N, C-alpha and C positions, 0 to 999 in steps of 0.2 A: 793427614792430607798433605800431599806434595803440590808444588807449584802448578804442574800440568793438570792435576785434578781440580785445583781451584779455578784455573782458566776454563776448563771444560764445563764446570758447574755454572760459572757465571755466563758462559756462552749459551748453555742449555736454557737458563732462566731468562735470557734476553735474546730471543731468536732474531730480532731486528739488527743485532750487532754481528759483524763478521768475527770469526775466531781470531784472525790476525790483529784486529783492533783491540779485542779483549786482552790478548797477550801483551800488546804494547802498553795498555793501561796498567795492567798488573805489574809489568816490569818497571814502568815509570814510578809507580807508587813505592816499590821496594828500593829503587835507586835513590829516590828522594829521602826515604827514611835512612838509608845507609849513608848518604851524603851528609845529612844533618848530624848524624851521630859521629861521623868522621871529623866534623868541625867542632865536636864537643857539645852540641845542642841536644835538647830533650825533645822527644816527639810524643805527643799525647793524642790518643784516639779515644774520644769520649765514650764511655761505656765499655771499652775493650781493655785499655791499659796504657801504660806509658813506657817508652823505651828511653834509656839514658845510658851514659857511660860512667863507669866507676874506675877510679885510679887505685891501683895497688902499688904501694910504695916499694922501693928497693929494699931487699932484706938479705939476711944470710940464711941459706937453706942447708940441708944436709942430703948428701947422696945416700939413698937407702941401702945401696949395695955395699959401699965401702965405709960409710959413716963419715966421710970427709966433708968439711965445710965447703959450700959453694955459694958464690955471690949470685943472687937472683936480681935481675934488672927490674926497674919500674915497668909496669904494664897497664894498659887500659883494657877493660873488659866490658862487653855489653851487658846491660841489666834490664830486666822487664818486670814491671810491677802491674799486676792485674787491676782492672777497674772494678768498681763496686758491682755493676750490673753483671759482669762476667763471673765474679766471685759468687754472687748470689745464685746464678744459674747453675754453676758447678756444684753448689752445696744444696741443691734441691729447691731453691726459690723459683719464683715465676719469671 
């Protein structure tokens, strides 16, 4: 599902809301999650999962084409851990 499909589904299930308002709500939620993660915070949505940021230390890598050693800088990557309810639904639970 892409963002526009999510917005349309929410708008269809809530006919009392305007599409533009639903779009603002969805965009605000995503911006808040992104902003919190950019600050290094963890975002937990009960029953769904938790978003966090993991740090990958600087290291020496290898160029696969030439075999030459290359310095790889420290990076921060997004990480998602599913919640128990989501895991249970995916694995056939109720």
